[in-house]
C-alpha positions as CSV (number, residue, x, y, z in Angstrom):
1,M,-29.7,-7.8,16.4
2,I,-27.2,-8.7,13.7
3,T,-28.5,-11.3,11.2
4,F,-26.5,-13.2,8.6
5,I,-25.8,-16.7,7.4
6,L,-22.6,-18.3,8.5
7,N,-21.9,-21.3,6.3
8,N,-25.3,-23.1,6.3
9,K,-26.5,-21.6,9.6
10,L,-28.7,-18.6,10.2
11,I,-27.0,-16.3,12.8
12,Q,-29.0,-13.9,15.0
13,T,-26.8,-12.3,17.6
14,E,-26.8,-9.4,19.9
15,S,-23.0,-9.4,20.1
16,H,-21.4,-6.0,19.8
17,P,-21.1,-4.9,16.1
18,G,-17.6,-3.8,16.7
19,T,-16.4,-7.3,17.7
20,T,-14.2,-8.8,15.0
21,L,-15.8,-11.3,12.8
22,L,-12.7,-13.5,13.4
23,D,-13.4,-13.7,17.2
24,F,-17.1,-14.3,16.6
25,I,-16.3,-17.2,14.2
26,R,-13.8,-18.9,16.5
27,S,-15.0,-18.1,20.0
28,G,-18.7,-17.5,19.4
29,E,-19.3,-20.3,16.9
30,S,-16.4,-22.6,17.7
31,L,-15.1,-22.8,14.1
32,P,-11.4,-23.0,14.5
33,G,-10.5,-23.5,10.9
34,T,-10.3,-19.7,10.4
35,K,-6.9,-19.0,11.9
36,I,-5.6,-16.1,14.0
37,G,-2.4,-14.7,12.5
38,C,-1.3,-11.1,12.3
39,R,-4.6,-9.4,13.2
40,E,-3.5,-6.7,10.8
41,G,-4.9,-8.0,7.5
42,D,-1.4,-8.9,6.2
43,C,-1.1,-12.7,6.5
44,G,-4.4,-14.0,5.1
45,A,-4.7,-16.8,7.6
46,C,-8.2,-15.6,8.6
47,T,-9.5,-15.2,5.0
48,V,-13.2,-16.0,4.6
49,L,-15.8,-15.3,1.9
50,E,-18.4,-12.6,2.0
51,G,-21.5,-13.2,-0.2
52,T,-23.7,-10.2,-0.9
53,F,-27.2,-10.5,-2.4
54,D,-27.4,-8.3,-5.4
55,N,-29.9,-8.4,-8.4
56,N,-31.3,-11.8,-7.3
57,K,-27.9,-13.5,-7.1
58,V,-25.1,-13.7,-4.6
59,K,-21.7,-12.3,-5.4
60,Y,-18.7,-13.5,-3.4
61,K,-15.4,-12.0,-2.5
62,S,-12.5,-12.7,-0.1
63,I,-12.1,-10.7,3.0
64,V,-10.0,-10.9,6.2
65,A,-12.1,-11.7,9.2
66,C,-9.6,-10.0,11.6
67,L,-10.4,-6.5,10.3
68,T,-14.1,-7.0,9.7
69,P,-16.5,-5.6,12.3
70,L,-19.2,-8.2,13.1
71,G,-21.8,-5.6,12.2
72,N,-20.6,-5.6,8.6
73,A,-21.8,-9.2,8.2
74,Q,-25.4,-8.0,8.4
75,G,-27.4,-9.6,5.6
76,K,-24.4,-11.4,4.2
77,H,-23.3,-15.0,3.6
78,I,-20.1,-15.6,5.5
79,V,-18.2,-18.7,4.4
80,T,-15.4,-20.3,6.4
81,I,-13.3,-23.3,5.5
82,E,-15.8,-25.5,7.3
83,G,-18.5,-24.1,5.0
84,I,-17.1,-25.7,1.9
85,N,-16.6,-29.2,3.4
86,M,-18.3,-32.1,1.6
87,K,-17.9,-35.9,1.7
88,E,-14.9,-35.5,-0.6
89,L,-12.3,-32.8,-0.8
90,S,-13.2,-30.0,-3.2
91,P,-11.0,-29.5,-6.3
92,V,-9.2,-26.6,-4.6
93,Q,-8.4,-28.7,-1.5
94,N,-7.3,-31.6,-3.7
95,A,-5.0,-29.3,-5.7
96,L,-3.2,-28.2,-2.6
97,V,-2.8,-31.9,-1.6
98,D,-1.7,-33.1,-5.0
99,Y,0.9,-30.3,-5.5
100,A,2.2,-30.5,-1.9
101,G,0.9,-26.9,-1.3
102,T,0.8,-27.3,2.5
103,Q,3.4,-28.0,5.2
104,C,2.5,-26.8,8.7
105,G,-1.0,-26.1,7.5
106,F,-1.6,-22.9,9.4
107,C,-2.1,-20.8,6.3
108,T,-3.9,-23.4,4.3
109,P,-7.5,-22.5,5.1
110,G,-6.8,-19.0,3.9
111,F,-5.4,-20.1,0.6
112,V,-8.3,-22.5,0.1
113,M,-10.8,-19.7,0.8
114,S,-9.0,-17.3,-1.5
115,L,-8.9,-19.8,-4.4
116,T,-12.6,-20.7,-3.7
117,G,-13.5,-17.0,-3.9
118,H,-11.6,-16.9,-7.3
119,S,-13.7,-19.9,-8.4
120,L,-16.9,-18.0,-7.6
121,S,-15.9,-15.0,-9.6
122,E,-18.1,-14.0,-12.6
123,E,-14.9,-13.7,-14.7
124,S,-12.9,-16.3,-16.7
125,S,-9.9,-17.8,-15.0
126,D,-6.3,-18.0,-16.0
127,K,-3.0,-18.7,-14.2
128,E,-2.3,-15.0,-13.5
129,K,-5.8,-14.3,-12.1
130,A,-5.6,-17.4,-9.9
131,I,-2.3,-16.4,-8.4
132,A,-3.5,-12.8,-8.0
133,A,-6.4,-14.1,-5.9
134,I,-4.0,-15.5,-3.3
135,S,-2.0,-12.2,-3.2
136,G,-3.1,-11.6,0.4
137,N,-2.0,-15.0,1.7
138,I,1.4,-15.6,3.3
139,C,3.0,-19.0,3.7
140,R,6.2,-19.4,5.6
141,C,6.9,-23.0,4.7
142,T,6.5,-23.9,1.1
143,G,8.3,-21.3,-0.9
144,Y,5.0,-20.7,-2.8
145,K,5.9,-22.7,-6.0
146,S,3.8,-25.6,-5.0
147,I,0.9,-23.3,-4.2
148,E,1.3,-21.5,-7.5
149,K,1.1,-24.9,-9.3
150,A,-2.0,-25.7,-7.4
151,A,-3.5,-22.4,-8.4
152,E,-2.6,-23.0,-12.0
153,S,-4.3,-26.4,-12.0
154,I,-7.5,-24.8,-10.6
155,S,-7.4,-22.2,-13.3
156,E,-7.3,-25.0,-15.9
157,L,-10.4,-26.7,-14.3
158,L,-12.2,-23.3,-14.4
159,K,-11.7,-22.7,-18.1
160,V,-15.0,-24.4,-18.8
161,K,-16.9,-22.7,-15.9
162,D,-20.2,-21.0,-16.6
163,I,-19.3,-17.4,-15.8
164,N,-22.9,-16.3,-16.1
165,D,-23.9,-18.8,-13.3
166,P,-20.8,-19.8,-11.4
167,I,-22.6,-21.0,-8.3
168,N,-24.7,-23.6,-10.1
169,W,-21.7,-24.8,-12.1
170,L,-19.5,-25.1,-9.1
171,V,-22.2,-27.1,-7.2
172,E,-22.8,-29.4,-10.2
173,N,-19.1,-30.0,-10.4
174,Q,-18.7,-30.6,-6.7
175,H,-16.6,-27.5,-6.0
176,L,-19.2,-26.4,-3.4
177,P,-21.9,-28.0,-1.2
178,M,-25.5,-28.1,-2.3
179,Y,-26.7,-25.6,0.2
180,F,-25.1,-22.7,-1.8
181,L,-28.0,-23.0,-4.2
182,E,-30.5,-21.8,-1.5
183,I,-28.4,-18.9,-0.1
184,A,-29.9,-16.2,-2.5
185,K,-33.4,-17.0,-1.3
186,R,-32.4,-17.0,2.3
187,L,-30.5,-13.7,2.1
188,N,-33.4,-12.1,0.4
189,K,-35.5,-12.7,3.5
190,I,-33.1,-10.9,5.8
191,E,-34.1,-7.3,6.5
192,K,-31.7,-4.6,5.7
193,N,-30.4,-2.8,8.8
194,D,-28.8,0.5,7.8
195,K,-30.2,2.7,10.5
196,P,-28.2,6.0,10.7
197,G,-26.9,7.1,14.1
198,N,-24.5,9.6,15.5
199,F,-21.7,7.4,16.6
200,K,-18.1,6.7,15.6
201,I,-18.2,5.9,11.9
202,I,-16.4,2.8,10.5
203,G,-16.3,1.6,6.9
204,G,-14.4,-1.4,5.8
205,G,-12.4,-1.5,9.0
206,T,-9.0,-1.8,7.4
207,D,-7.5,1.0,9.4
208,L,-9.5,1.4,12.6
209,M,-9.6,-2.4,13.3
210,V,-5.8,-2.4,13.2
211,Q,-5.3,0.7,15.4
212,K,-8.2,0.4,17.9
213,P,-9.8,-3.0,17.9
214,E,-10.5,-3.1,21.6
215,E,-12.0,0.4,21.5
216,I,-14.2,-0.4,18.5
217,A,-15.4,-3.5,20.3
218,E,-16.7,-1.4,23.2
219,T,-17.8,1.8,21.3
220,D,-21.2,2.7,19.8
221,I,-20.4,2.7,16.1
222,E,-22.2,3.6,12.9
223,L,-21.5,1.2,10.1
224,F,-21.1,2.7,6.6
225,Y,-19.8,-0.4,4.8
226,N,-23.3,-1.6,3.8
227,R,-24.8,1.8,3.0
228,I,-26.3,1.4,-0.5
229,D,-26.7,5.2,-0.8
230,L,-23.0,5.7,-0.4
231,K,-21.9,3.1,-2.9
232,G,-21.5,3.0,-6.7
233,I,-19.7,4.9,-9.5
234,K,-21.5,7.0,-12.1
235,K,-20.7,9.6,-14.7
236,E,-22.6,12.9,-14.8
237,N,-21.7,15.5,-17.4
238,N,-18.0,15.9,-17.1
239,S,-17.6,14.3,-13.6
240,I,-17.1,10.8,-12.3
241,I,-18.9,10.4,-8.9
242,I,-17.8,7.7,-6.5
243,G,-19.8,6.9,-3.4
244,S,-17.8,7.2,-0.2
245,A,-18.4,3.5,0.8
246,T,-17.1,2.2,-2.5
247,N,-14.1,0.0,-2.0
248,A,-10.9,-0.2,-4.0
249,S,-11.9,-3.4,-5.9
250,E,-15.2,-1.8,-7.0
251,I,-13.2,1.2,-8.3
252,V,-10.7,-0.9,-10.3
253,K,-13.5,-3.1,-11.8
254,S,-15.6,-0.1,-12.8
255,S,-16.0,0.2,-16.6
256,I,-16.2,4.0,-16.2
257,M,-12.8,4.1,-14.4
258,Q,-11.3,1.7,-16.9
259,E,-12.4,3.9,-19.8
260,Y,-10.7,7.0,-18.5
261,F,-7.8,5.2,-16.7
262,P,-6.8,2.3,-18.9
263,E,-3.8,1.4,-16.6
264,I,-5.9,1.3,-13.4
265,K,-5.6,-2.4,-13.0
266,S,-1.8,-2.3,-12.9
267,H,-1.9,0.8,-10.7
268,F,-4.2,-0.7,-8.2
269,K,-2.2,-3.9,-8.1
270,L,0.3,-1.8,-6.1
271,I,-2.4,-1.0,-3.6
272,S,-2.6,-3.6,-0.8
273,S,-3.9,-7.2,-1.4
274,E,-7.1,-8.4,-3.0
275,P,-9.0,-9.0,0.4
276,I,-8.0,-5.5,1.6
277,R,-9.0,-3.9,-1.7
278,N,-12.3,-5.8,-1.3
279,M,-12.9,-4.1,2.1
280,G,-11.2,-0.7,2.2
281,T,-13.4,2.2,1.3
282,I,-12.4,5.4,-0.5
283,A,-13.6,7.7,2.2
284,G,-11.8,5.6,4.8
285,N,-8.5,6.1,3.0
286,F,-9.1,9.9,3.1
287,V,-10.2,10.1,6.7
288,N,-7.3,8.0,7.8
289,A,-5.2,10.9,6.5
290,S,-2.0,8.8,6.1
291,P,0.7,10.8,4.4
292,I,1.2,7.8,2.1
293,G,-2.5,6.8,1.5
294,D,-2.5,5.4,-2.0
295,L,-6.0,6.4,-3.0
296,S,-5.4,9.9,-1.6
297,I,-2.3,10.3,-3.8
298,F,-4.1,8.9,-6.8
299,L,-7.0,11.3,-6.5
300,L,-5.0,14.3,-5.5
301,A,-3.5,14.4,-8.9
302,L,-6.9,14.4,-10.4
303,N,-8.0,17.5,-8.5
304,A,-10.8,15.4,-6.8
305,I,-13.5,17.2,-4.9
306,I,-15.0,15.8,-1.7
307,N,-18.8,16.1,-1.1
308,I,-19.3,16.4,2.7
309,R,-22.7,15.9,4.3
310,E,-24.1,16.8,7.8
311,S,-27.8,16.0,8.1
312,N,-29.4,17.9,5.2
313,N,-26.5,20.2,4.5
314,T,-23.6,19.6,2.1
315,R,-20.4,21.3,1.3
316,K,-17.7,20.7,-1.2
317,V,-14.0,20.7,-0.5
318,L,-11.1,20.2,-2.8
319,L,-9.2,17.1,-1.7
320,K,-6.0,19.1,-1.6
321,N,-7.6,21.4,1.0
322,F,-9.0,18.5,3.0
323,F,-5.7,17.5,4.7
324,L,-4.8,20.2,7.2
325,D,-1.9,18.7,9.2
326,Y,-0.6,15.3,10.3
327,K,-3.8,13.3,10.9
328,K,-5.9,16.5,10.9
329,I,-8.6,16.9,8.3
330,N,-11.3,19.4,7.2
331,L,-14.2,17.5,8.7
332,N,-16.4,18.8,11.5
333,P,-18.2,16.8,14.2
334,G,-21.3,15.3,12.7
335,E,-20.1,15.4,9.1
336,Y,-19.2,12.6,6.9
337,I,-17.9,12.1,3.3
338,E,-20.8,11.4,1.0
339,S,-19.0,11.1,-2.3
340,V,-15.9,11.9,-4.3
341,I,-16.0,13.8,-7.6
342,I,-13.4,13.5,-10.3
343,P,-13.6,16.3,-12.9
344,V,-13.0,14.7,-16.4
345,P,-12.0,17.2,-19.2
346,D,-13.3,16.7,-22.7
347,Q,-9.8,16.7,-24.1
348,K,-7.6,13.6,-23.8
349,F,-5.3,13.6,-20.8
350,L,-2.4,11.5,-19.5
351,F,-2.2,10.0,-16.0
352,N,0.2,7.8,-14.1
353,F,0.7,6.4,-10.6
354,E,4.0,5.2,-9.2
355,K,4.9,3.6,-5.8
356,V,7.9,2.3,-4.1
357,S,7.8,0.1,-1.0
358,K,10.0,-2.5,0.7
359,R,8.0,-5.1,-1.1
360,T,6.8,-4.5,-4.7
361,H,3.2,-5.5,-3.7
362,L,1.1,-5.7,-0.5
363,D,3.1,-3.1,1.3
364,I,2.8,0.4,2.6
365,A,4.6,3.0,0.4
366,S,7.9,4.5,1.3
367,V,7.0,7.1,-1.4
368,N,4.2,7.3,-3.9
369,S,3.3,9.8,-6.6
370,A,0.7,10.5,-9.3
371,I,0.6,12.9,-12.2
372,Y,-2.1,14.3,-14.5
373,L,-1.2,16.0,-17.8
374,R,-3.0,17.6,-20.6
375,I,-0.8,18.2,-23.6
376,N,-1.2,20.2,-26.9
377,D,1.6,20.3,-29.4
378,D,4.1,19.1,-26.8
379,I,3.1,22.0,-24.5
380,I,1.7,21.2,-21.1
381,K,-1.6,23.0,-20.9
382,D,-2.7,21.6,-17.5
383,C,-0.8,19.6,-14.8
384,S,-1.3,18.2,-11.3
385,V,1.4,16.3,-9.4
386,S,0.9,14.6,-6.0
387,A,3.3,12.8,-3.7
388,G,3.1,10.8,-0.5
389,G,5.8,10.0,2.1
390,V,7.5,13.4,1.7
391,S,5.3,15.6,4.0
392,A,3.1,15.4,7.0
393,I,0.1,15.1,4.7
394,P,-0.7,13.6,1.3
395,K,0.9,16.3,-0.7
396,Y,-0.4,18.2,-3.7
397,L,2.7,19.7,-5.3
398,S,1.2,23.1,-6.2
399,N,4.4,24.9,-7.1
400,T,5.6,21.9,-9.2
401,S,2.3,21.7,-11.0
402,E,2.2,25.4,-11.7
403,Y,5.8,25.5,-12.9
404,L,5.1,22.8,-15.5
405,I,2.1,24.5,-17.1
406,G,3.3,26.1,-20.4
407,K,6.5,24.1,-20.6
408,K,7.5,21.8,-23.4
409,I,8.1,18.1,-22.7
410,T,11.9,18.0,-22.7
411,V,14.6,16.4,-20.6
412,E,15.7,19.8,-19.5
413,T,12.2,20.7,-18.3
414,I,11.9,17.5,-16.3
415,V,15.3,17.9,-14.6
416,K,14.6,21.6,-13.8
417,T,11.2,20.6,-12.3
418,N,12.9,18.2,-9.9
419,K,14.6,21.2,-8.3
420,I,11.1,22.7,-7.7
421,I,10.0,19.5,-6.2
422,Q,12.9,19.2,-3.8
423,D,12.1,22.7,-2.5
424,E,8.5,21.9,-2.1
425,I,8.8,18.7,0.0
426,S,9.8,18.2,3.6
427,P,10.4,14.4,4.2
428,I,11.6,13.1,7.6
429,S,13.6,10.0,8.4
430,D,11.6,7.1,9.7
431,V,11.4,3.3,9.5
432,R,10.6,3.6,5.8
433,G,13.8,5.4,4.9
434,S,15.9,8.5,5.5
435,A,14.8,11.9,4.4
436,E,17.6,11.8,1.8
437,Y,16.4,8.5,0.5
438,K,12.8,9.7,0.1
439,R,14.0,12.7,-1.8
440,L,15.8,10.4,-4.2
441,L,12.8,8.2,-4.5
442,L,10.5,11.0,-5.4
443,R,12.9,12.2,-8.0
444,Q,13.0,8.7,-9.5
445,L,9.2,8.4,-9.4
446,F,8.8,11.8,-11.0
447,F,11.2,10.7,-13.8
448,A,9.3,7.5,-14.1
449,H,6.1,9.3,-14.9
450,F,7.6,10.9,-18.0
451,I,9.5,7.7,-19.0
452,K,6.2,5.8,-18.9
453,L,4.1,8.5,-20.6
454,F,6.7,9.6,-23.2
455,P,8.8,6.5,-23.9
456,K,9.9,7.7,-27.4
457,S,11.5,11.0,-26.2
458,I,12.3,10.5,-22.5
459,S,14.6,7.9,-21.0
460,L,16.4,7.4,-17.7
461,K,19.7,7.6,-19.4
462,K,18.9,11.0,-20.9
463,L,17.6,12.3,-17.6
464,L,20.7,11.2,-15.6
465,S,23.2,12.3,-18.3
């Protein structure tokens, strides 16, 4: 039995947990405001809000219903466009009307829900944050400027929001219906349902629900998305430990990650859209084994270690040894990823992540790369370089990394290292570009690492002269 609250209604259903939340909302509950668009998490037409009870309050985020297994709604508050309706239009709805932010209207519910999710955030608002909140929503009619103006007007209204108690403030100011005030008490009464099994594992669903939605809807599955024991980020000694069910948004918002990786917000902005970052788990990114998986490339350069569990037994595997061949990984039947460990040295280090795709944001990489450096007196004492899109697996560039250790940071060193890189990679031509193009891209991304990290001494003009 799956139990959750849909808008203001308690749902108890025996529907298959692998059914998409989108189909349950539309067909099972006859709520057509949530639209069917791409069914791949790209267009945002099916955006809804997911509220999770945590520390006696409910925290909301935007998700795409098309990639959410119904079972992941267990114990949550799911809000559709119908769930924010009141006698009068909400300020978000009014803004889209006032600034002509809708034409055909198909995408409008998704924009409304994303902006409402932004309103519910326990953070202050500004124009940039409001526009970022709708990064996962596509409109084919308006040209976006009218929607951006609507988002900016909402951010102005939210400047006086009580970030310590946003729900009460939003209800008092008629952004949300009154029933939101009772959701925390109602969710607290729903029993947790995290019973382990021995079935096909699914986390956020952002990969499997694209590739195999029909199979998932008919298969016995084990849901890891709500596993509290597999969530969270902590620091122990000289290691950062990330639970395998932790999603990308939780990683980027972590004060621990921000302390060691101050550019992480800009780096992660290159990784999918906000609703997908709100859903996709770190272990899911690894197990998918895509040669261009952004989190895999990010963590390969940090020499991350995977903690793998099977019943009461655990083993540790370096991430660079986890990927065996195209879509083949070092994971035995019955095993699952429990956590990811990032070794953090005492000394200061430098890190950078770069990505090129057909669109700057919200797109799959053509080539991506990350680099970790520890420097002393302009000499590289330690180095790790990773690259995606240039091999059958997310590639740890071991020869490149080894070559750089002991070298000085000079234009000559960087140019010579590119020759090592080109010998180490084996890209193929596909829809994301020719092999030659990918070689050129990786060279440029490798150069970009040093231009970004050493702007006073390294420039593109010098590297290409």
